[in-house]
VOBA-1610 file (N, C-alpha, C; in pm, whole numbers, padded with zeros to 5 digits, always signed):
BEGIN
Met+00093-00113+00003Met-00006-00006+00003Met+00081+00114-00002Ile+00188+00119+00073Ile+00286+00228+00065Ile+00351+00275-00066Ala+00366+00153-00137Ala+00418+00191-00250Ala+00328+00264-00355Ala+00202+00215-00356Ala+00105+00277-00437Ala+00059+00414-00396Val+00054+00443-00258Val+00023+00576-00208Val+00122+00678-00264Ser+00270+00628-00242Ser+00373+00706-00272Ser+00372+00734-00413Leu+00351+00648-00515Leu+00347+00663-00661Leu+00230+00769-00691Leu+00121+00737-00630Leu+00005+00847-00694Leu+00023+00981-00619Ala+00086+00979-00507Ala+00117+01110-00434Ala+00231+01177-00512Tyr+00320+01100-00576Tyr+00449+01168-00649Tyr+00375+01220-00787Thr+00282+01147-00836Thr+00220+01190-00963Thr+00136+01342-00938Gly+00069+01340-00820Gly+00020+01467-00788Gly+00116+01585-00764Leu+00225+01549-00719Leu+00332+01660-00685Leu+00390+01682-00825Leu+00416+01611-00906Leu+00480+01640-01036Leu+00379+01742-01123Leu+00254+01693-01110Leu+00160+01767-01208Leu+00119+01903-01153Thr+00146+01929-01019Thr+00117+02051-00965Thr+00214+02138-00938Ala+00287+02105-00834Ala+00406+02188-00787Ala+00519+02183-00909Gly+00557+02061-00931Gly+00653+02047-01051Gly+00620+02104-01169Ala+00518+02105-01223Ala+00487+02173-01348Ala+00479+02324-01332Ser+00437+02367-01221Ser+00415+02514-01187Ser+00575+02560-01181Gln+00663+02497-01124Gln+00804+02549-01097Gln+00845+02554-01217Leu+00830+02456-01303Leu+00902+02452-01449Leu+00855+02577-01540Val+00721+02594-01531Val+00676+02697-01618Val+00726+02833-01573Arg+00747+02862-01428Arg+00810+02989-01397Arg+00964+02996-01397Ala+01023+02867-01426Ala+01162+02870-01419Ala+01235+02966-01523Gly+01333+03057-01481Gly+01381+03154-01568Gly+01505+03101-01667Trp+01538+02985-01637Trp+01664+02940-01706Trp+01612+02860-01824Thr+01488+02821-01878Thr+01442+02737-01977Thr+01497+02795-02100Asp+01470+02941-02117Asp+01495+02970-02253Asp+01658+02982-02276Arg+01729+02987-02177Arg+01891+02985-02190Arg+01925+02828-02211Ala+01856+02716-02169Ala+01883+02581-02212Ala+01761+02505-02259Pro+01740+02527-02377Pro+01602+02487-02432Pro+01584+02336-02447Arg+01730+02273-02482Arg+01739+02140-02492Arg+01691+02059-02363Leu+01767+02127-02251Leu+01749+02053-02117Leu+01601+02081-02059Ala+01545+02210-02103Ala+01414+02226-02081Ala+01312+02123-02141Ile+01342+02110-02259Ile+01241+01995-02340Ile+01266+01874-02247Ala+01397+01838-02225Ala+01401+01699-02163Ala+01320+01706-02018Ala+01312+01825-01962Ala+01264+01825-01834Ala+01099+01819-01836Trp+01050+01868-01948Trp+00902+01851-01967Trp+00860+01738-01985Leu+00942+01659-02084Leu+00910+01533-02124Leu+00935+01416-02011Ala+01038+01472-01922Ala+01061+01366-01802Ala+00950+01389-01715Leu+00890+01502-01691Leu+00786+01530-01570Leu+00666+01467-01617Thr+00637+01482-01758Thr+00492+01421-01819Thr+00508+01281-01816Ser+00621+01215-01863Ser+00621+01077-01879Ser+00645+00998-01745Ser+00712+01077-01646Ser+00722+01023-01513Ser+00587+01020-01443Ala+00509+01113-01464Ala+00371+01132-01406Ala+00286+01005-01480Ile+00290+00986-01575Ile+00224+00864-01655Ile+00257+00744-01603Gly+00410+00722-01590Gly+00456+00598-01545Gly+00415+00584-01408Ser+00406+00688-01324Ser+00382+00662-01191Ser+00251+00611-01143Val+00139+00666-01229Val+00011+00628-01238Val-00004+00470-01269Ile+00074+00437-01382Ile+00063+00303-01426Ile+00119+00209-01312Leu+00239+00244-01270Leu+00305+00157-01177Leu+00227+00159-01041Gly+00159+00274-00999Gly+00073+00261-00887Gly-00033+00182-00885Gly-00104+00160-01019Gly-00214+00078-01041Gly-00146-00082-01033Leu-00033-00107-01068Leu+00041-00246-01056Leu+00053-00271-00901Ala+00087-00170-00837Ala+00128-00180-00707Ala+00011-00218-00607Leu-00111-00196-00674Leu-00229-00253-00592Leu-00280-00374-00616Val-00209-00440-00737Val-00238-00564-00791Val-00149-00668-00703Val-00020-00625-00672Val+00080-00718-00616Val+00038-00812-00500Pro-00033-00753-00415Pro-00080-00843-00285Pro-00167-00961-00321Thr-00212-00957-00452Thr-00303-01073-00463Thr-00241-01207-00475Ala-00288-01298-00467Ala-00214-01437-00435Ala-00134-01485-00535Gly-00184-01489-00657Gly-00103-01538-00779Gly+00018-01449-00807Val-00002-01314-00808Val+00109-01213-00836Val+00201-01229-00717Ser+00168-01212-00603Ser+00269-01224-00478Ser+00353-01359-00483Tyr+00279-01475-00524Tyr+00340-01593-00528Tyr+00460-01604-00630His+00427-01556-00748His+00527-01552-00855His+00627-01454-00838Leu+00589-01342-00768Leu+00691-01237-00729Leu+00784-01298-00642Ala+00732-01369-00533Ala+00828-01421-00429Ala+00911-01536-00488Gly+00862-01602-00594Gly+00945-01709-00655Gly+01063-01633-00718Leu+01042-01537-00781Leu+01136-01458-00858Leu+01243-01387-00775Leu+01195-01358-00664Leu+01286-01297-00558Leu+01356-01389-00459Ala+01327-01512-00482Ala+01354-01632-00376Ala+01317-01589-00235Ala+01191-01510-00218Ala+01165-01466-00084Ala+01033-01534-00051Cys+00983-01489+00077Cys+00869-01559+00116Cys+00743-01474+00081Ala+00649-01560+00014Ala+00528-01499-00054Ala+00457-01403+00083His+00459-01463+00194His+00391-01405+00298His+00441-01259+00323Asp+00574-01255+00321Asp+00635-01120+00341Asp+00612-01012+00221Val+00604-01074+00085Val+00590-00986-00024Val+00447-00945-00001Arg+00346-01028+00028Arg+00216-00972+00045Arg+00209-00863+00169Ala+00276-00885+00278Ala+00283-00793+00385Ala+00320-00683+00332Arg+00441-00665+00262Arg+00497-00533+00214Arg+00416-00466+00108Tyr+00336-00526+00043Tyr+00242-00444-00063Tyr+00110-00449-00018Gly+00063-00512+00089Gly-00078-00536+00122Gly-00150-00396+00159His-00273-00412+00143His-00361-00321+00160His-00502-00372+00197Pro-00571-00281+00275Pro-00712-00341+00334Pro-00818-00335+00220Gly-00796-00294+00092Gly-00905-00306-00002Gly-00922-00442-00068Gly-00817-00545-00056Gly-00852-00677-00095Gly-00865-00666-00251Ala-00939-00771-00298Ala-00965-00799-00441Ala-01031-00690-00519Ala-01096-00601-00459Ala-01174-00490-00521Ala-01068-00383-00525Leu-00978-00350-00453Leu-00882-00250-00473Leu-00772-00305-00583Ala-00757-00435-00590Ala-00650-00475-00664Ala-00735-00476-00823Ala-00854-00501-00814Ala-00920-00479-00957Ala-00923-00324-01000Ala-00944-00253-00904Ala-00926-00087-00951Ala-00786-00071-00998Gly-00686-00116-00944Gly-00547-00105-00990Gly-00530-00153-01128Val-00587-00268-01172Val-00565-00323-01300Val-00650-00231-01403Val-00788-00173-01363Val-00847-00078-01437Val-00757+00039-01464Leu-00707+00091-01354Leu-00637+00221-01359Leu-00521+00211-01472Thr-00431+00097-01430Thr-00326+00078-01524Thr-00358+00051-01668Phe-00468-00032-01701Phe-00503-00050-01840Phe-00554+00086-01899Val-00644+00157-01816Val-00699+00288-01891Val-00610+00383-01933Val-00520+00410-01837Val-00404+00509-01845Val-00336+00454-01976Ala-00280+00334-01976Ala-00191+00300-02077Ala-00254+00296-02211Ala-00381+00245-02210Ala-00464+00254-02334Ala-00494+00380-02384Arg-00526+00476-02307Arg-00522+00608-02355Arg-00409+00689-02402Val-00304+00675-02332Val-00191+00715-02396Val-00155+00675-02534Gly-00163+00526-02522Gly-00123+00469-02664Gly-00202+00503-02769Trp-00334+00499-02738Trp-00436+00541-02849Trp-00423+00662-02896Cys-00407+00779-02829Cys-00378+00924-02853Cys-00257+00928-02939Thr-00153+00882-02898Thr-00021+00891-02962Thr-00037+00809-03100Ala-00089+00697-03118Ala-00090+00633-03229Ala-00187+00726-03327Arg-00309+00786-03270Arg-00387+00851-03357Arg-00316+00985-03406Met-00238+01057-03313Met-00175+01162-03352Met-00053+01128-03462Leu+00012+01031-03449Leu+00106+00990-03556Leu+00044+00957-03692Val-00055+00872-03681Val-00142+00845-03809Val-00187+00967-03885Thr-00252+01051-03796Thr-00311+01187-03844Thr-00190+01271-03908Ala-00100+01274-03836Ala+00012+01382-03905Ala+00081+01314-04023Arg+00104+01192-04019Arg+00150+01126-04157Arg+00049+01145-04263Arg-00071+01130-04238Arg-00170+01142-04367Arg-00160+01294-04391Asp-00190+01381-04290Asp-00180+01530-04351Asp-00055+01568-04418Gly+00050+01512-04371Gly+00186+01551-04433Gly+00178+01504-04575Gln+00134+01383-04589Gln+00138+01324-04750Gln+00025+01405-04823Arg-00078+01445-04769Arg-00183+01531-04837Arg-00115+01662-04886His-00036+01726-04772His+00020+01851-04808His+00134+01850-04920Cys+00206+01733-04894Cys+00300+01719-05007Cys+00246+01709-05145Gln+00132+01642-05148Gln+00062+01630-05293Gln+00014+01759-05332Gln-00021+01852-05252Gln-00064+01996-05266Gln+00050+02070-05319Leu+00164+02054-05272Leu+00275+02127-05278Leu+00338+02077-05425Gln+00325+01970-05477Gln+00347+01921-05600Gln+00271+01999-05715Ala+00160+02008-05669Ala+00071+02081-05762Ala+00084+02231-05788Val+00104+02302-05669Val+00120+02448-05667Val+00270+02506-05652Gly+00365+02419-05604Gly+00487+02472-05575Gly+00583+02428-05674Arg+00710+02482-05667Arg+00813+02443-05771Arg+00935+02433-05688Ala+01016+02327-05725Ala+01131+02304-05644Ala+01239+02396-05687Asp+01319+02461-05589Asp+01428+02538-05615Asp+01566+02466-05551Arg+01635+02406-05658Arg+01757+02332-05621Arg+01865+02408-05546Arg+01883+02555-05584Arg+01978+02646-05526Arg+01935+02653-05379Leu+01813+02677-05342Leu+01773+02681-05186Leu+01740+02551-05118Gly+01721+02430-05209Gly+01682+02330-05133Gly+01549+02332-05074Ala+01461+02389-05131Ala+01323+02414-05090Ala+01230+02424-05214Val+01099+02406-05161Val+00997+02433-05255Val+00941+02554-05234Val+00926+02639-05343Val+00880+02787-05346Val+00712+02789-05393Val+00633+02853-05302Val+00509+02866-05349Val+00479+03014-05349Asp+00386+03055-05464Asp+00354+03183-05473Asp+00259+03216-05373Tyr+00290+03296-05289Tyr+00188+03358-05187Tyr+00221+03498-05158Gly+00114+03583-05100Gly+00136+03710-05078Gly+00211+03753-04945Glu+00217+03638-04856Glu+00273+03675-04714Glu+00395+03602-04701Pro+00501+03678-04637Pro+00640+03572-04618Pro+00615+03456-04516Ala+00651+03369-04544Ala+00633+03246-04458Ala+00737+03148-04482Ala+00776+03053-04409Ala+00875+02945-04420Ala+00831+02846-04315Tyr+00839+02728-04362Tyr+00813+02607-04273Tyr+00851+02473-04322Cys+00868+02381-04228Cys+00906+02248-04284Cys+00825+02143-04237Leu+00811+02034-04309Leu+00730+01909-04288Leu+00836+01806-04202Ser+00757+01708-04148Ser+00853+01616-04072Ser+00897+01529-04160Gly+01054+01515-04121Gly+01128+01396-04178Gly+01235+01471-04275Ala+01359+01406-04266Ala+01487+01477-04319Ala+01446+01498-04491Arg+01360+01399-04539Arg+01351+01404-04677Arg+01242+01491-04723Gln+01168+01536-04627Gln+01063+01613-04660Gln+01083+01771-04694Pro+00992+01841-04774Pro+01055+01970-04830Pro+01056+02075-04730Ile+01125+02168-04741Ile+01125+02296-04667Ile+01037+02383-04752Val+00950+02459-04716Val+00858+02542-04796Val+00875+02692-04777Leu+00885+02767-04886Leu+00906+02926-04872Leu+00813+02982-04981Thr+00767+03090-04918Thr+00671+03172-05008Thr+00771+03246-05096Thr+00692+03307-05198Thr+00779+03401-05284Thr+00784+03525-05210Ala+00690+03566-05130Ala+00702+03692-05053Ala+00825+03682-04943Ala+00839+03563-04879Ala+00957+03560-04804Ala+01068+03567-04856Ile+01113+03504-05011Ile+01227+03529-05080Ile+01259+03666-05107Glu+01139+03742-05126Glu+01151+03877-05161Glu+01178+03966-05034Ala+01128+03930-04929Ala+01137+04017-04820Ala+01297+03978-04742Leu+01365+03895-04755Leu+01470+03844-04705Leu+01599+03867-04778Asp+01715+03903-04719Asp+01842+03921-04814Asp+01909+03771-04799Asp+02020+03752-04858Asp+02078+03611-04866Asp+02098+03559-04738Val+02170+03659-04641Val+02220+03600-04510Val+02088+03561-04437Gln+01986+03652-04446Gln+01869+03631-04350Gln+01801+03480-04417Leu+01800+03473-04545Leu+01735+03352-04609Leu+01813+03234-04543Thr+01955+03236-04555Thr+02050+03125-04499Thr+02004+03080-04367Ala+01982+03186-04275Ala+01953+03188-04143Ala+01802+03120-04142Val+01714+03151-04215Val+01578+03067-04215Val+01591+02919-04268Leu+01655+02888-04360Leu+01681+02748-04396Leu+01744+02666-04299Ala+01845+02747-04244Ala+01924+02670-04125Ala+01832+02635-04016His+01727+02726-03999His+01641+02692-03866His+01554+02594-03912Glu+01499+02574-04041Glu+01409+02476-04086Glu+01467+02340-04084Arg+01595+02337-04137Arg+01678+02211-04107Arg+01718+02169-04002Ala+01725+02256-03894Ala+01753+02216-03763Ala+01617+02132-03702His+01521+02195-03735His+01388+02113-03720His+01387+01976-03744Gln+01423+01952-03879Gln+01417+01823-03932Gln+01535+01734-03886Arg+01664+01780-03865Arg+01757+01709-03822Arg+01738+01668-03680Gly+01678+01743-03588Gly+01658+01718-03452Gly+01529+01643-03413His+01435+01618-03531His+01321+01536-03504His+01230+01609-03409His+01241+01746-03434His+01136+01804-03348His+01003+01795-03363His+00948+01757-03477His+00797+01740-03504His+00760+01624-03400Leu+00845+01508-03392Leu+00823+01398-03316Leu+00808+01444-03167Val+00898+01531-03130Val+00896+01552-02981Val+00756+01627-02961Val+00727+01717-03049Val+00609+01800-03047Val+00471+01724-03038Arg+00483+01602-03128Arg+00386+01524-03120Arg+00358+01441-02999Val+00471+01399-02933Val+00481+01329-02805Val+00406+01407-02709Ala+00438+01542-02685Ala+00394+01622-02596Ala+00250+01654-02636Gly+00223+01659-02759Gly+00072+01679-02781Gly-00007+01574-02760Ser+00022+01437-02776Ser-00042+01339-02751Ser-00091+01310-02604Leu+00002+01354-02504Leu-00022+01343-02367Leu-00128+01484-02352Ala-00111+01580-02396Ala-00226+01685-02391Ala-00362+01638-02434Ala-00355+01566-02566Ala-00484+01513-02611Ala-00554+01406-02524Ala-00447+01328-02469Ala-00509+01228-02384Ala-00586+01262-02264Phe-00518+01354-02196Phe-00578+01424-02077Phe-00577+01581-02085Pro-00669+01623-02151Pro-00695+01763-02178Pro-00730+01842-02052Phe-00776+01759-01946Phe-00822+01828-01826Phe-00712+01856-01719Val-00606+01790-01749Val-00479+01823-01683Val-00397+01940-01714Pro-00395+02059-01658Pro-00310+02161-01715Pro-00174+02143-01735Ala-00105+02055-01651Ala+00043+02041-01669Ala+00067+01980-01821Phe-00022+01877-01867Phe+00013+01841-02002Phe+00000+01962-02119Arg-00097+02025-02088Arg-00133+02139-02191Arg-00017+02244-02180His+00041+02286-02049His+00143+02355-02042His+00266+02291-02117Gly+00289+02161-02068Gly+00402+02101-02130Gly+00401+02104-02300His+00290+02085-02357His+00304+02091-02500His+00320+02230-02559Asp+00262+02323-02508Asp+00292+02473-02545Asp+00434+02513-02527Arg+00491+02454-02421Arg+00630+02505-02376Arg+00716+02425-02467Val+00693+02297-02509Val+00782+02228-02607Val+00772+02273-02733Val+00658+02324-02793Val+00643+02395-02915Val+00748+02513-02917His+00726+02589-02806His+00818+02706-02804His+00953+02676-02805Leu+00995+02584-02715Leu+01134+02566-02696Leu+01204+02504-02822Val+01141+02404-02896Val+01196+02360-03010Val+01238+02472-03103Glu+01134+02572-03107Glu+01168+02689-03193Glu+01297+02759-03130Leu+01323+02773-03037Leu+01449+02834-02950Leu+01555+02741-03011Leu+01561+02623-03002Leu+01665+02534-03038Leu+01713+02575-03204Ala+01591+02572-03276Ala+01621+02603-03414Ala+01691+02737-03416Asp+01625+02848-03355Asp+01672+02974-03364Asp+01822+02987-03338Asp+01879+02898-03228Asp+02035+02900-03190Asp+02088+02854-03312Val+02056+02761-03380Val+02126+02706-03513Val+02142+02817-03605Ala+02007+02869-03633Ala+02015+02989-03724Ala+02110+03100-03680Ala+02105+03143-03570Ala+02218+03249-03512Ala+02364+03192-03539Lys+02391+03066-03528Lys+02526+03029-03555Lys+02550+03043-03698Thr+02460+03006-03786Thr+02484+02987-03926Thr+02502+03147-03973Ala+02435+03240-03937Ala+02433+03373-03978Ala+02496+03458-03866Ser+02410+03526-03795Ser+02435+03602-03676Ser+02310+03605-03588Arg+02302+03637-03470Arg+02182+03661-03382Arg+02113+03788-03448Leu+02175+03877-03493Leu+02104+04002-03565Leu+02013+03960-03679Lys+02103+03897-03752Lys+02036+03855-03891Lys+01931+03755-03859Ala+01936+03662-03775Ala+01835+03566-03739Ala+01717+03649-03688Ala+01746+03731-03605Ala+01619+03823-03528Ala+01539+03898-03652Glu+01638+03950-03747Glu+01564+04018-03848Glu+01485+03933-03942Ala+01524+03810-03961Ala+01436+03724-04046Ala+01334+03679-03974Leu+01339+03674-03853Leu+01196+03646-03764Leu+01101+03742-03768Leu+01167+03864-03779Leu+01075+03989-03787Leu+01004+04000-03909Ala+01076+03953-04008Ala+01030+03970-04171Ala+00917+03872-04180Leu+00930+03753-04112Leu+00840+03640-04151Leu+00703+03640-04084Ser+00591+03612-04127Ser+00463+03617-04049Ser+00431+03476-04026Ala+00337+03454-03948Ala+00300+03325-03906Ala+00245+03244-04034Pro+00298+03119-04042Pro+00289+03035-04152Pro+00133+03001-04174Ala+00051+03097-04215Ala-00103+03049-04218Ala-00126+02940-04334Leu-00049+02916-04424Leu-00072+02821-04529Leu+00001+02693-04495Ala+00055+02674-04374Ala+00129+02559-04340Ala+00040+02444-04297Ala+00091+02313-04321Ala+00027+02199-04287Ala+00015+02181-04154Pro-00084+02112-04102Pro-00103+02104-03946Pro+00031+02020-03888Leu+00078+02074-03771Leu+00193+02023-03708Leu+00305+02047-03783Ala+00311+02152-03887Ala+00449+02175-03930Ala+00504+02291-03839Leu+00631+02300-03863Leu+00706+02408-03775Leu+00774+02498-03865Gly+00742+02612-03838Gly+00791+02720-03921Gly+00868+02832-03830Ala+00958+02907-03911Ala+01040+03006-03842Ala+00972+03128-03783Gly+00843+03143-03848Gly+00788+03259-03800Gly+00656+03211-03717Gly+00687+03097-03630Gly+00565+03051-03556Gly+00572+03103-03418Ser+00590+02993-03311Ser+00542+03027-03164Ser+00618+03160-03100Ala+00529+03266-03053Ala+00583+03355-02979Ala+00701+03435-03037Thr+00701+03479-03164Thr+00802+03531-03234Thr+00866+03647-03177Gly+00780+03746-03095Gly+00827+03854-03028Gly+00920+03810-02934Ala+00892+03723-02845Ala+00983+03683-02737Ala+01107+03612-02791Arg+01078+03544-02905Arg+01220+03490-02961Arg+01320+03602-03011Ile+01253+03698-03064Ile+01324+03811-03127Ile+01404+03884-03016Arg+01353+03893-02897Arg+01404+03958-02790Arg+01518+03866-02728Arg+01506+03757-02728Arg+01581+03673-02677Arg+01716+03666-02767Leu+01712+03651-02887Leu+01827+03662-02998Leu+01901+03774-02977Leu+01832+03901-02953Leu+01891+04039-02941Leu+01965+04043-02799Arg+01898+03974-02701Arg+01954+03997-02582Arg+02081+03902-02552Ala+02108+03771-02626Ala+02220+03694-02624Ala+02254+03647-02474Ser+02154+03595-02408Ser+02199+03572-02271Ser+02281+03446-02262Ala+02391+03452-02176Ala+02476+03341-02152Ala+02417+03202-02117Pro+02475+03110-02179Pro+02390+02970-02147Pro+02410+02909-01993Leu+02354+02815-01952Leu+02378+02765-01807Leu+02514+02733-01803Ser+02555+02728-01674Ser+02686+02672-01646Ser+02693+02532-01636Arg+02806+02476-01652Arg+02820+02340-01653Arg+02757+02276-01514Pro+02796+02328-01412Pro+02738+02256-01278Pro+02596+02284-01277Arg+02528+02378-01315Arg+02377+02390-01321Arg+02322+02292-01419Ala+02384+02276-01532Ala+02332+02178-01633Ala+02348+02037-01585Thr+02452+02008-01536Thr+02479+01882-01466Thr+02361+01844-01352Ala+02360+01936-01278Ala+02258+01946-01159Ala+02107+01912-01225Gly+02075+01984-01327Gly+01965+01938-01405Gly+01941+01813-01453Met+02041+01760-01517Met+02042+01627-01576Met+02016+01525-01464Val+02095+01533-01318Val+02076+01423-01239Val+01928+01454-01189Thr+01886+01565-01171Thr+01736+01569-01139Thr+01642+01515-01205Leu+01673+01512-01365Leu+01593+01461-01439Leu+01589+01308-01435Val+01708+01241-01422Val+01723+01100-01379Val+01666+01055-01280Ala+01664+01144-01164Ala+01606+01097-01046Ala+01448+01090-01068Ala+01412+01193-01138Ala+01266+01200-01150Ala+01187+01082-01219Leu+01281+01034-01328Leu+01234+00906-01412Leu+01258+00782-01336Ala+01370+00790-01251Ala+01395+00654-01174Ala+01306+00646-01053Phe+01256+00750-01002Phe+01180+00727-00870Phe+01058+00624-00892Pro+00972+00647-00990Pro+00864+00557-00980Pro+00887+00400-00973Phe+00997+00377-01066Phe+01050+00222-01036Phe+01116+00196-00910Leu+01176+00282-00848Leu+01235+00253-00719Leu+01118+00254-00594Ala+01022+00315-00623Ala+00935+00308-00526Ala+00839+00186-00547Leu+00808+00132-00677Leu+00747+00008-00680Leu+00807-00107-00661Ser+00963-00103-00683Ser+01046-00231-00658Ser+01123-00230-00522Gly+01125-00121-00460Gly+01204-00092-00346Gly+01168-00211-00230Pro+00999-00212-00202Pro+00980-00315-00082Pro+01033-00454-00120Ala+01021-00487-00275Ala+01045-00615-00309Ala+01202-00647-00308Leu+01265-00544-00332Leu+01394-00557-00325Leu+01477-00587-00194Thr+01412-00534-00115Thr+01458-00544+00045Thr+01439-00708+00089Leu+01355-00777+00028Leu+01330-00911+00055Leu+01418-01008-00016Ile+01490-00966-00107Ile+01579-01060-00176Ile+01653-01162-00097Gly+01636-01279-00107Gly+01706-01381-00046Gly+01637-01415+00107Ser+01533-01348+00144Ser+01452-01386+00255Ser+01380-01499+00253His+01370-01593+00318His+01304-01719+00303His+01208-01733+00415Cys+01087-01808+00401Cys+00986-01831+00491Cys+01070-01919+00602Pro+01036-01914+00730Pro+01100-01989+00837Pro+01031-02131+00832Asp+01123-02235+00864Asp+01081-02385+00854Asp+00999-02390+00979Ala+00875-02437+00946Ala+00774-02451+01050Ala+00814-02563+01159Ser+00874-02660+01093Ser+00901-02783+01172Ser+01028-02742+01266Ala+01118-02623+01226Ala+01237-02598+01303Ala+01179-02525+01415Ala+01057-02448+01393Ala+01014-02369+01500Ala+00951-02456+01613Ser+00942-02562+01601Ser+00872-02657+01707Ser+00949-02673+01848Pro+00904-02651+01966Pro+00987-02651+02087Pro+01073-02789+02112Ala+01001-02899+02064Ala+01078-03027+02105Ala+01195-03036+02005Lys+01203-02972+01904Lys+01328-03002+01806Lys+01413-02873+01798His+01360-02775+01879His+01443-02656+01860His+01599-02672+01934Pro+01688-02630+01873Pro+01838-02670+01917Pro+01853-02604+02063Ala+01789-02484+02087Ala+01812-02416+02211Ala+01738-02486+02331Leu+01628-02569+02297Leu+01573-02642+02395Leu+01590-02772+02409Gly+01729-02821+02419Gly+01779-02963+02412Gly+01741-03001+02547Ser+01767-03133+02587Ser+01746-03225+02699Ser+01823-03178+02797Ser+01772-03140+02928Ser+01846-03081+03036Ser+01871-03185+03134Ala+01835-03335+03126Ala+01874-03425+03215Ala+02014-03463+03205
//
C-alpha cells in the first residue's frame, strides 16, 4: 500500500508543484534542450507513476505475490505484507483498471496523432507538387503567396517550403538563417517531440500540466532552431529574419515554421544573447531529470528488493521439541 500511495502522491506533486515550478523557471530559454527534456521527463514520469501505482495495488493478490516471491526467492507472505492494503480484491481490480485505462489512453492518442500527422503530411506534399516548384539552389519548394512564410514538414526527406513573398523580403544572409532554422527542425526530429507532448495533452486535456508542457515544448523547439540559425548567420540577422516572417498560415497541421510560436519573445531573446547555463547547473539539472524518471521504479520495486534472499521460516524448525536451544536438560 505504501508503494501505491507514494506513486500516486508523486504523480500529484509532479503535475502541480513540479509543473508550476517549471513554467516559472527563468533558465529554460537559456537551455532549451534541457528544458524540453525536463518537460518530457515530468510528464512521462507522471504517466509512469500512475501505471506503476495501479500495478502496486495488484501485487498483494495471491497469484502475483506468489510468482514475485519465486522470482525474488523470498517468502510470499512477506511480499504480500510489504504490498498489502485493506482493499483486498476490489482495490486490486481498481488497480488493473487504472493501469489499463491510462496505458490504453496514452497509446491510443499517440498512435492517432502519428497516423493523422502522417496522413496530413502526405496530403500537403501532394498539394505542394501541384502548386509549388522546387528550387535546387535553396533546397526548398517555393510557393506563390502574398505573405512571407517559411516552414518544414516532418522528416529529413520532406521539403522546406518558402513563399515568394519570403524570398523577396529576406536578403541572402537572412534567407540562409531561415533555411538553417528549418533544417534544424528536421535534423532534431522536433516534429516527433512536439507530437509526443501533444498526444499527452490530447489524452488528458483536463490536466493543465500536459497542456502547459505541450505549449512550452512547441516554443522550446523553436528556440533550439533559432540558436542554429544564429550560428549560421548571426543573432541580429536571425532576429531580422524572424521579424520579416509572418505566421505560416498556409502551413500543414503540425508543421514547424520560423515565424511560428511567440516570435516577439524569440526576437528579444536573440538580441539579448543571454549566457547559457553553467556546466554545474546543467549537470545538476540532468541528475534531477534522471532521479525524476527513476523514482517510480524505485518506489514500486523498493519493498520487493529488500526481501531478496529472505525465506519463510521452517515450521518444523520452530517446534519446541526440536529447537536446538531447547535440548534435553537431564
